[in-house]
C-alpha positions as CSV (number, residue, x, y, z in Angstrom):
1,M,-37.0,18.6,-11.3
2,T,-34.3,20.3,-13.3
3,Y,-35.6,20.5,-16.9
4,Y,-33.6,20.4,-20.1
5,N,-35.5,23.2,-21.7
6,S,-37.4,26.0,-20.0
7,S,-40.5,25.3,-22.1
8,F,-40.7,21.9,-20.4
9,K,-41.2,23.4,-17.0
10,P,-44.7,23.3,-15.5
11,A,-46.4,26.5,-14.3
12,Q,-45.7,25.7,-10.6
13,W,-42.0,25.1,-11.1
14,E,-39.6,27.1,-8.8
15,E,-35.9,27.7,-9.0
16,L,-33.7,26.1,-6.2
17,N,-31.1,28.3,-4.5
18,P,-28.2,27.3,-2.3
19,G,-29.4,26.8,1.2
20,D,-32.9,25.6,0.2
21,T,-34.6,22.6,1.8
22,I,-37.0,20.3,0.0
23,F,-39.3,18.8,2.6
24,L,-41.1,15.6,1.6
25,M,-44.5,15.0,3.2
26,D,-45.9,11.8,4.6
27,G,-47.1,9.1,2.2
28,V,-46.1,7.5,-1.1
29,H,-44.8,9.7,-3.9
30,N,-45.1,7.8,-7.2
31,T,-45.3,10.5,-9.8
32,V,-42.5,9.8,-12.4
33,L,-41.4,12.8,-14.5
34,N,-39.0,13.3,-17.4
35,P,-36.5,16.2,-17.5
36,G,-36.5,16.2,-21.2
37,G,-33.7,16.2,-23.7
38,G,-32.7,16.5,-27.3
39,G,-35.6,14.2,-28.2
40,G,-38.2,16.4,-26.6
41,S,-40.1,16.8,-23.3
42,T,-40.4,13.0,-22.6
43,D,-36.7,12.4,-23.2
44,G,-33.9,12.3,-20.6
45,G,-35.0,9.3,-18.5
46,S,-37.6,8.9,-15.8
47,Y,-37.3,10.0,-12.2
48,I,-39.3,11.0,-9.2
49,G,-36.6,13.6,-8.4
50,Y,-33.9,14.9,-10.8
51,F,-31.5,17.7,-10.1
52,R,-28.6,18.8,-12.3
53,T,-26.0,21.6,-12.1
54,K,-27.2,22.8,-8.7
55,H,-24.2,23.9,-6.6
56,G,-24.1,25.0,-3.0
57,D,-21.2,25.8,-0.8
58,T,-19.8,25.0,2.7
59,N,-22.4,27.4,4.3
60,N,-25.3,26.8,2.0
61,W,-26.2,23.1,1.3
62,F,-29.2,21.8,-0.5
63,Y,-31.3,19.5,1.6
64,I,-33.8,16.8,0.7
65,K,-35.4,15.6,3.9
66,A,-38.6,14.3,5.5
67,Y,-40.9,16.9,6.9
68,P,-40.8,16.6,10.7
69,G,-42.9,13.6,11.8
70,A,-43.4,12.4,8.2
71,N,-42.4,9.1,6.6
72,P,-42.1,9.9,2.9
73,I,-41.7,7.0,0.4
74,L,-40.5,7.5,-3.2
75,D,-41.9,4.6,-5.2
76,P,-41.5,4.8,-9.0
77,E,-43.3,1.4,-9.2
78,G,-40.7,-0.1,-11.5
79,T,-40.9,2.7,-14.1
80,G,-37.9,4.8,-13.3
81,L,-35.3,5.9,-10.8
82,G,-36.1,7.3,-7.4
83,L,-33.7,10.2,-7.1
84,R,-30.8,11.5,-9.3
85,V,-28.5,14.4,-8.5
86,Y,-25.5,15.0,-10.7
87,Q,-23.1,17.7,-11.9
88,S,-23.9,19.3,-8.5
89,S,-22.4,19.9,-5.1
90,Y,-23.2,20.2,-1.4
91,W,-26.3,18.0,-1.1
92,D,-27.7,16.4,2.1
93,I,-30.3,13.7,1.7
94,S,-32.0,12.2,4.8
95,G,-35.1,10.7,6.3
96,I,-36.6,9.1,3.2
97,T,-37.4,5.7,1.8
98,I,-36.9,4.7,-1.9
99,R,-38.3,1.5,-3.1
100,N,-39.2,-0.3,-6.4
101,A,-36.9,1.8,-8.6
102,Y,-35.9,0.4,-12.0
103,S,-32.6,1.1,-13.7
104,G,-32.4,-0.1,-17.3
105,G,-29.0,1.7,-17.7
106,E,-26.3,2.9,-15.4
107,G,-28.1,4.1,-12.2
108,G,-29.9,3.1,-9.1
109,G,-32.6,3.9,-6.5
110,I,-30.3,6.9,-5.7
111,S,-28.0,7.9,-8.5
112,L,-25.4,10.5,-7.8
113,G,-22.6,12.4,-9.5
114,V,-21.8,15.1,-6.8
115,D,-19.1,16.7,-4.8
116,N,-19.6,17.1,-1.0
117,A,-22.7,15.0,-0.2
118,K,-24.2,13.3,2.9
119,I,-26.7,10.4,2.5
120,H,-28.0,9.4,5.9
121,D,-31.0,7.9,7.7
122,V,-32.5,6.6,4.5
123,E,-33.7,3.2,3.3
124,V,-33.3,2.0,-0.3
125,Y,-34.6,-1.4,-1.3
126,D,-36.1,-3.5,-4.0
127,T,-34.3,-1.7,-6.8
128,D,-34.4,-3.7,-10.0
129,G,-32.6,-3.3,-13.3
130,V,-30.2,-4.7,-15.8
131,D,-27.3,-6.6,-14.2
132,N,-24.7,-5.8,-16.8
133,N,-25.4,-2.1,-16.6
134,N,-24.3,-2.0,-13.0
135,M,-27.7,-1.5,-11.5
136,S,-27.6,-0.7,-7.8
137,G,-29.4,0.7,-4.8
138,L,-26.9,3.6,-4.6
139,H,-24.9,4.4,-7.8
140,C,-22.1,7.0,-7.5
141,S,-20.1,8.1,-10.5
142,G,-17.4,10.7,-10.0
143,C,-18.6,11.4,-6.4
144,W,-16.1,13.3,-4.1
145,D,-16.1,13.9,-0.4
146,M,-19.2,11.9,0.5
147,E,-20.5,10.3,3.7
148,I,-23.1,7.5,3.8
149,Y,-24.3,6.6,7.3
150,N,-27.1,5.4,9.5
151,S,-28.9,3.8,6.6
152,S,-30.2,0.6,5.2
153,F,-29.6,-0.7,1.6
154,H,-31.1,-4.1,0.9
155,D,-32.4,-6.3,-1.8
156,N,-31.2,-4.2,-4.7
157,Y,-30.4,-6.6,-7.6
158,D,-31.6,-7.7,-11.0
159,R,-34.7,-9.8,-10.6
160,T,-34.6,-11.6,-14.0
161,N,-30.9,-11.6,-15.2
162,T,-32.2,-12.0,-18.7
163,D,-28.9,-10.6,-20.1
164,T,-26.8,-13.1,-18.1
165,G,-28.6,-16.4,-18.8
166,G,-30.8,-16.2,-15.7
167,E,-28.0,-16.2,-13.2
168,S,-26.8,-13.3,-11.2
169,T,-23.3,-11.8,-11.6
170,P,-21.3,-9.4,-9.4
171,N,-22.7,-6.4,-11.5
172,S,-25.8,-6.2,-9.3
173,S,-25.1,-4.4,-6.1
174,N,-26.5,-2.5,-3.1
175,M,-23.8,0.2,-3.6
176,V,-21.4,0.8,-6.5
177,F,-18.7,3.5,-7.0
178,F,-16.9,4.7,-10.1
179,R,-13.9,7.1,-9.9
180,G,-14.3,10.0,-7.5
181,G,-12.8,9.6,-4.1
182,N,-12.8,10.5,-0.3
183,I,-15.8,8.2,0.4
184,S,-16.8,7.2,4.0
185,I,-19.5,4.6,4.7
186,Y,-20.3,3.8,8.3
187,N,-23.1,2.5,10.6
188,N,-25.2,1.0,7.8
189,Q,-27.1,-2.3,7.3
190,I,-26.3,-3.8,3.9
191,Y,-28.1,-7.1,3.1
192,N,-30.3,-9.2,0.9
193,S,-33.3,-11.1,2.3
194,V,-32.6,-14.2,0.2
195,P,-29.6,-16.5,0.9
196,I,-26.6,-16.5,-1.4
197,T,-27.7,-19.9,-2.8
198,N,-30.5,-18.1,-4.6
199,S,-29.9,-17.7,-8.3
200,K,-31.1,-14.1,-8.2
201,S,-29.2,-11.9,-5.8
202,G,-26.4,-9.3,-5.6
203,V,-23.3,-8.0,-3.9
204,G,-22.9,-5.6,-1.0
205,I,-20.5,-2.7,-1.7
206,K,-18.3,-2.4,-4.7
207,Y,-15.7,0.2,-5.7
208,K,-15.5,-0.8,-9.4
209,H,-13.3,1.8,-11.1
210,A,-10.6,3.3,-9.0
211,S,-10.1,7.0,-8.1
212,T,-7.3,8.5,-10.2
213,D,-6.1,10.6,-7.2
214,P,-3.3,8.8,-5.3
215,N,-4.4,10.6,-2.1
216,A,-8.1,9.8,-2.3
217,Y,-9.5,7.4,0.4
218,F,-12.3,4.9,0.8
219,N,-13.2,4.2,4.4
220,V,-15.8,1.6,5.3
221,Y,-16.5,0.8,8.9
222,N,-19.0,-0.2,11.6
223,N,-21.4,-1.8,9.0
224,T,-23.2,-5.1,9.0
225,F,-23.2,-7.2,5.8
226,K,-25.5,-10.2,5.4
227,N,-26.6,-12.6,2.7
228,L,-24.6,-10.9,-0.1
229,K,-23.8,-13.1,-3.1
230,H,-20.5,-13.1,-4.9
231,N,-18.8,-10.4,-2.7
232,A,-19.9,-8.7,0.5
233,F,-17.3,-6.0,-0.1
234,S,-14.9,-5.5,-2.9
235,T,-12.5,-2.6,-3.6
236,G,-10.4,-1.7,-6.6
237,T,-9.3,1.7,-5.3
238,A,-6.3,2.9,-3.3
239,N,-6.2,3.9,0.3
240,T,-9.0,1.6,1.3
241,H,-9.6,1.1,5.0
242,F,-12.2,-1.7,5.7
243,H,-12.5,-2.2,9.5
244,H,-14.8,-3.1,12.4
245,N,-17.4,-4.6,10.1
246,I,-19.5,-7.8,10.6
247,V,-20.0,-10.0,7.5
248,I,-22.5,-12.8,7.8
249,N,-23.2,-15.6,5.3
250,S,-21.9,-13.7,2.4
251,G,-19.4,-13.7,-0.4
252,N,-15.8,-12.7,0.1
253,V,-14.3,-9.4,1.4
254,G,-11.3,-8.2,-0.6
255,S,-9.3,-6.3,-3.2
256,F,-10.5,-7.0,-6.7
257,N,-9.7,-6.3,-10.3
258,H,-13.2,-5.6,-11.6
259,G,-12.0,-5.3,-15.2
260,G,-11.6,-1.5,-15.2
261,I,-9.1,1.0,-13.7
262,T,-7.8,-0.7,-10.5
263,H,-5.3,0.6,-8.0
264,Q,-4.4,-1.8,-5.2
265,T,-2.2,0.5,-3.1
266,N,-2.4,1.0,0.7
267,Q,-5.4,-1.2,1.3
268,L,-6.0,-2.2,5.0
269,F,-8.5,-4.8,6.2
270,E,-8.6,-5.1,9.9
271,Y,-10.7,-5.9,13.0
272,N,-13.5,-7.5,11.0
273,T,-15.6,-10.6,11.9
274,I,-16.4,-12.7,8.9
275,Y,-18.7,-15.7,9.5
276,S,-20.3,-18.1,6.9
277,S,-22.5,-21.1,7.5
278,I,-23.7,-21.3,4.0
279,Y,-22.0,-21.3,0.6
280,S,-22.9,-21.5,-3.0
281,N,-21.0,-23.6,-5.6
282,G,-21.1,-20.6,-7.9
283,S,-20.0,-18.1,-5.4
284,S,-16.7,-17.8,-3.4
285,T,-17.7,-17.5,0.2
286,G,-16.7,-16.2,3.5
287,G,-13.1,-15.2,3.6
288,F,-10.5,-12.8,2.1
289,Y,-9.9,-12.6,-1.6
290,L,-7.3,-10.7,-3.6
291,S,-7.1,-10.6,-7.4
292,P,-4.0,-8.6,-8.1
293,T,-3.2,-6.7,-11.2
294,T,-0.3,-4.6,-12.5
295,A,-2.2,-3.5,-15.6
296,Y,-2.9,0.0,-14.4
297,Q,0.4,1.2,-13.2
298,N,1.2,4.8,-14.1
299,T,3.2,7.8,-12.8
300,D,0.7,8.3,-9.8
301,F,0.7,4.5,-9.0
302,P,4.1,3.3,-10.1
303,D,4.3,0.4,-7.7
304,D,0.7,-0.9,-8.0
305,P,-0.1,-3.3,-6.3
306,T,1.6,-2.4,-3.0
307,N,1.0,-2.5,0.8
308,I,-2.1,-4.7,1.2
309,I,-2.6,-5.7,4.8
310,F,-5.0,-8.2,6.4
311,R,-4.8,-8.3,10.2
312,N,-6.6,-8.6,13.4
313,N,-9.6,-10.3,11.7
314,I,-11.7,-13.4,12.6
315,V,-12.7,-15.6,9.7
316,Y,-15.0,-18.5,10.5
317,G,-16.1,-20.8,7.7
318,T,-18.0,-24.1,7.5
319,R,-17.1,-25.6,4.1
320,T,-16.8,-29.3,4.1
321,S,-14.1,-29.1,1.4
322,Y,-11.7,-26.6,-0.1
323,N,-10.4,-26.3,-3.6
324,N,-8.1,-24.1,-5.7
325,E,-10.8,-21.4,-6.0
326,N,-12.1,-21.6,-2.5
327,G,-9.9,-21.4,0.5
328,I,-10.5,-19.3,3.6
329,V,-8.0,-16.9,2.0
330,N,-7.6,-16.7,-1.8
331,I,-4.9,-14.7,-3.6
332,G,-4.5,-14.7,-7.4
333,T,-5.8,-18.1,-8.1
334,Y,-4.9,-17.8,-11.7
335,M,-1.7,-15.8,-12.0
336,S,1.7,-16.0,-13.6
337,D,4.9,-16.3,-11.8
338,V,5.7,-12.7,-12.7
339,L,2.6,-11.5,-11.0
340,Y,3.2,-13.8,-8.1
341,N,6.6,-12.2,-7.5
342,E,5.1,-8.7,-7.8
343,I,2.4,-9.3,-5.2
344,Y,4.1,-11.6,-2.7
345,P,6.3,-9.0,-1.0
346,E,3.4,-6.5,-1.0
347,I,0.9,-8.4,1.2
348,T,0.9,-8.7,4.9
349,F,-1.1,-11.2,7.1
350,E,-0.8,-10.9,10.8
351,N,-2.7,-11.6,14.1
352,N,-5.7,-13.2,12.5
353,C,-8.0,-16.0,13.8
354,Y,-9.1,-18.7,11.3
355,Y,-11.5,-21.5,12.1
356,N,-13.6,-24.2,10.4
357,P,-15.3,-26.7,12.6
358,N,-15.4,-29.3,9.8
359,L,-11.8,-29.4,8.6
360,A,-8.4,-27.6,8.7
361,V,-8.4,-24.3,6.9
362,S,-6.9,-23.8,3.5
363,L,-5.0,-20.6,2.6
364,N,-4.5,-20.2,-1.1
365,I,-2.1,-18.2,-3.2
366,G,-1.6,-18.9,-6.9
367,A,-3.4,-22.2,-6.2
368,A,-4.1,-23.1,-9.8
369,N,-0.4,-23.3,-10.5
370,G,0.8,-25.4,-13.5
371,G,0.5,-24.9,-17.2
372,S,0.2,-21.3,-18.3
373,Y,-0.4,-20.1,-14.8
374,G,3.1,-20.6,-13.5
375,T,4.5,-22.9,-10.9
376,L,4.7,-20.6,-7.8
377,G,2.1,-20.9,-5.0
378,G,-0.4,-23.5,-4.0
379,R,-2.8,-24.4,-1.2
380,Y,-1.4,-24.3,2.4
381,S,-2.3,-25.3,5.9
382,L,-1.9,-22.4,8.4
383,S,1.4,-23.9,9.7
384,D,2.8,-24.2,6.1
385,W,1.5,-20.7,5.3
386,Q,3.5,-19.5,8.2
387,S,6.7,-21.4,7.8
388,T,6.9,-21.4,4.0
389,L,5.6,-17.9,3.1
390,G,6.1,-16.0,6.4
391,F,2.5,-15.0,6.5
392,D,0.4,-14.9,9.7
393,T,3.3,-15.9,12.0
394,N,1.4,-14.7,15.0
395,S,-2.1,-15.9,13.9
396,V,-4.1,-18.8,15.2
397,E,-6.4,-21.5,14.0
398,A,-8.9,-21.8,16.8
399,D,-12.6,-21.6,17.7
400,P,-13.2,-17.8,18.5
401,M,-16.0,-18.8,20.9
402,F,-18.8,-16.5,19.7
403,E,-21.6,-15.7,22.2
404,S,-24.5,-16.9,20.0
405,I,-24.1,-17.6,16.3
406,T,-27.8,-18.4,16.0
407,N,-28.7,-14.9,17.2
408,D,-25.9,-13.2,15.1
409,N,-24.1,-12.3,18.3
410,F,-20.5,-12.4,17.5
411,Q,-19.1,-11.0,20.7
412,L,-16.5,-13.3,22.2
413,I,-16.9,-15.4,25.3
414,N,-14.3,-14.8,28.1
415,G,-11.3,-16.9,27.4
416,S,-11.5,-16.8,23.7
417,P,-8.2,-17.4,22.0
418,C,-9.1,-14.6,19.5
419,A,-9.8,-11.9,22.1
420,N,-7.7,-9.2,20.4
421,M,-9.2,-9.8,17.0
422,G,-12.5,-9.2,15.2
423,V,-15.1,-6.5,15.2
424,Y,-15.2,-6.0,19.0
425,A,-11.5,-5.7,19.5
426,Q,-9.7,-2.5,20.2
427,V,-9.4,0.2,17.6
428,L,-6.1,0.4,15.8
429,S,-4.0,3.3,16.9
430,I,-4.1,6.2,14.4
431,N,-0.3,6.4,14.5
432,D,0.2,2.9,13.3
433,E,-2.4,3.1,10.6
434,T,-1.0,6.4,9.3
435,L,2.6,5.2,9.1
436,N,1.8,1.9,7.4
437,S,-0.1,3.7,4.7
438,T,2.7,6.2,3.9
439,I,5.7,4.0,4.0
440,S,7.4,1.8,1.3
441,I,10.5,-0.3,0.9
442,H,12.2,-0.8,-2.4
443,P,13.6,-2.7,-4.2
444,N,11.7,-5.7,-2.7
445,P,12.9,-8.5,-3.2
446,T,16.6,-7.4,-3.0
447,N,19.9,-9.2,-3.0
448,N,21.9,-6.5,-1.2
449,T,20.4,-3.1,-0.2
450,F,17.0,-1.6,0.2
451,I,15.7,2.0,0.9
452,I,13.0,3.0,3.4
453,N,10.8,5.8,2.1
454,L,8.8,7.7,4.7
455,K,6.3,10.4,3.6
456,N,6.4,13.5,5.9
457,E,8.3,11.5,8.6
458,T,11.9,11.2,9.8
459,L,13.4,7.8,10.5
460,E,14.5,7.1,14.0
461,K,15.5,3.5,13.6
462,A,14.7,0.3,11.8
463,I,15.1,-3.2,13.3
464,I,15.3,-6.3,11.2
465,Y,13.9,-9.6,12.5
466,N,14.0,-13.1,11.1
467,Q,10.9,-15.4,10.9
468,L,11.5,-16.7,14.4
469,G,11.2,-13.1,15.8
470,Q,14.9,-12.9,16.5
471,Q,16.5,-9.4,16.1
472,I,19.2,-9.5,13.3
473,K,20.1,-5.9,12.8
474,E,19.4,-2.4,13.8
475,V,20.0,0.7,11.7
476,T,19.3,4.4,11.7
477,T,19.7,5.1,8.0
478,K,17.2,4.9,5.2
479,Q,19.5,2.8,3.1
480,V,20.0,-0.6,4.6
481,N,22.5,-3.2,3.5
482,I,21.5,-6.9,4.0
483,S,24.0,-8.5,1.6
484,N,25.4,-10.6,4.5
485,L,22.1,-12.1,5.4
486,S,20.9,-15.5,4.2
487,N,18.2,-15.6,1.5
488,G,14.7,-15.6,3.0
489,I,12.0,-13.5,4.5
490,Y,12.6,-10.8,7.1
491,F,10.5,-8.2,8.9
492,V,11.5,-4.6,9.3
493,K,10.1,-2.7,12.3
494,I,10.3,1.0,11.4
495,T,10.0,3.7,14.0
496,S,9.7,7.4,13.1
497,Q,11.0,10.3,15.3
498,S,7.4,11.2,16.1
499,G,6.9,7.8,17.7
500,K,4.9,6.1,14.9
501,I,5.7,2.4,14.3
502,A,5.1,0.2,11.2
503,T,6.3,-3.3,10.2
504,K,7.2,-4.3,6.6
505,K,8.2,-7.6,5.1
506,I,11.4,-7.8,3.0
507,I,12.6,-10.7,0.9
508,K,16.3,-11.3,0.5
509,N,17.2,-13.3,-2.7
């Protein structure tokens, strides 16, 4: 423990130094302590482990780990948090289990505010707490340069929801992030044991308040999400890359305005398999969701939202009906025409596979149009989505032919019409990803010219295609004149001199 006052320290207390390792022995550790505070030695919260202002460096990390051969369990028995490390740096936590933590305020089974951290080979489950205080299995506030991998986070949610009328909200989560940046989450199991129809449950991973750094990233890949109510994965931060994940019987995946600082810039969702055979009337389920906002534009994010891409995914749903709030894709259900015109040119859908064995899929954008919500948008079949909006022109509506749904085996049978999509398809080339995330076209829409902006790249050529894939024009300059083209949607294939390729949509009006 790090104590608030030296007089609170027990006689056996020892100072931690950079490079030290804390080994946890076998068995259940359930002694809950208080670091103390202005109110005295019992103030400051309740924790099994609490460390503050302990800074290492690149060569001298702090380690909390299981003693070789041991299986340590931190169990505060519902009377406090498992482990808190904040205002600190260079911490590596591994090989431990944390269960039965309770978070009455902001916090979780593991609660962090650190720079340079690794959380791996841990299990965190059955955290309880107050839903509206963002209780979670892993709670990160202002964390930078963090990796979370090879771990299991499950069944972390408010068990009573007394502050929300007995019904869960998206504020209970297995992982939640505020601010910070440069977070990578991979090779984890994130799930709840109860189905999403249960009134008490929670979400998977949520980046609630965005990083303020326009270069910070959030990478989430090679994870399995299951039985996660409301949202399996939601991000409100820039430079998100969500790829090669499996999502089973859960709420939506997408880009969300969670009611705090939100930056929807350069967000890429690709090569994911999203399957849902169950849905809740109170929970959007099993597809892609985008709730756009322009409320947080600033000098670092002047074009927010921009460059949101959904491609090479398989989305399989089993709803027996769709409505304005629940399609297999949902974008800005309740939004004005002004916001519609902001977001429409900034989203790209391509090479996806959609399927519902019960009825034709519905793809929604501004679906609750009418009244104060504007008139643009609606609900679309895939063919109308393609021909009217220019989205998903090379996508299909077909059975992906999974190996065994009952066994959660979502590999594809030979001959699948979706062979180049989903979690088991090829990895996207780094060149394509990098260029797409660093390029912009403005103004968009335009009635005469637009400019191609490439960061740290030199333009070789740009080719303009119509919606039928026919080449219309080729240029080698960043300023492009399309005043002679008919109004409509066009695609610009951009090639840099280093050989990188990206495609952008442009609207001529």
